[in-house]
N, C-alpha and C positions, 0 to 999 in steps of 0.2 A: 116098598115102604121105607121110611126113614126112621130108624130105630135108635133111640138113646138108651144105652145100657146103664141100669142102676149098678152101683158098685158090686153088690153081691151077685148080680146076674153075670157080670164080666168075670168075676172070680170063679163062680160055679162053672161057667162054661170052660174055663181053663183048668180048674182043679178038681171039680166034682160034677161033671156033666150029667150024671144021673139025677141030680137035683132039679134039672130043667124039665119042664113039662114038654109033651110032644109038640104042641103048637108053637111054643117058644123055640124049641130046637129046630123045627122046620123053617121058621122065619129067620133064625140066625144063620142057618146053612144055605138059604136061598140066595144065590149070587145076584139076583135082581134087587135085593134089599140093600140099603146103605146102613152100615153100622157106625154109630157115633159114640164118642166117649168124652165126658167132661173131665177137665183137669182136677176137679174136685174128687173124682173117683180114684185118680192116681194118688192124690193126697191122702184119701181115706185108706187106701191099700197100704201105703207106707206107714200110716199111723197104726193100723191093725198089726202090721209086722213088728213095730216098735213095742207094742203092748203084748206081743207073744200070742195073739189070737189067730194068726196065720203064719205058716212057715213055708219057706221056699228052699229049693235046692241050690240057691246062689244068694248073694247079698240081695236084700229087697230092691235096692236101686237097680242092680244089674238085671234082676228078674223082670222088673217092670219095663225097663228099657228093651229087653229082649222080646217081651210080649208085644210091646207097641211096634217094634220093628217087624215082627213075624206075622201079626194078624192085621189085615187091612181094615183100619178104622179111620173115620174122619174126626178131626178135633172139633169140639164144640167149645169155642173160647169163652172164658169167663170175662164178660165185658161189664161196663157200667150199666148197660141196659139190663143185663141179667141180674146184676146186684140189686137194681131198683125193683125189678119184678119180683125178686125173692121176698121182698117186704110187702108187696101188694097182694100176694096170693093169700087166699083164705084157707089155711091148712089147720088141722086139729093139733098140731104140735110145732115146737120151735126149733127142731134139729136143723142147724144151719146147713149142713151138707145136703139134707133132703130138700131144703128150701132152694138152694142153688141148683140142684139137679132138676127139680120140678120147674123152676123158672127158665132153665135152659131149654126144656121141652117146649115151653110156651114161646119163647123168643125165636127159636129156630124152627118152630112148627114140626116137632119131632114126636114120635110115639114113644112114651116112656115104657121100657120093659122092666117090670119089677114084681117082686112077691110081697112087697111092703103094703099091708092092708091100709095103712094110713094114707099112703100115696095113691093107692088104687081107688080110694073113696072119693077123691076129688073129681069134679066134672070140669075143671079149668084147663085140662090138657088131655090128649089121647093117651090111653094106657093099654098095653098088652100085658095082661096079668099072667104071671107064672103060676100054673096050677098043677 
């Protein structure tokens, strides 16, 4: 499977792995699966750190860079096509980060791994729900 990690799934896997369900943990640990991350998740992580909602044992930038160097992930580039798709999706909310991440799943044909009920409700892309 080609899995796009929602921001909270990426952070939980690194900081609070017990928050991940068994099925998600199995899929994330399976070397046959590709793990993908959007630059929007990096941006959201740095924003959470700036707001004091998440803390790291290093500067936020150093922590993010270390994680990206340590964990094999594929980049899911934010392109014009992703930006356009973000406005074409029929979602129940307007959160721009969620829209970009969902559009990334569509454009790159990835399964979105998330616990966000609003994103799980869409039938416009594949979802692996964290339960």
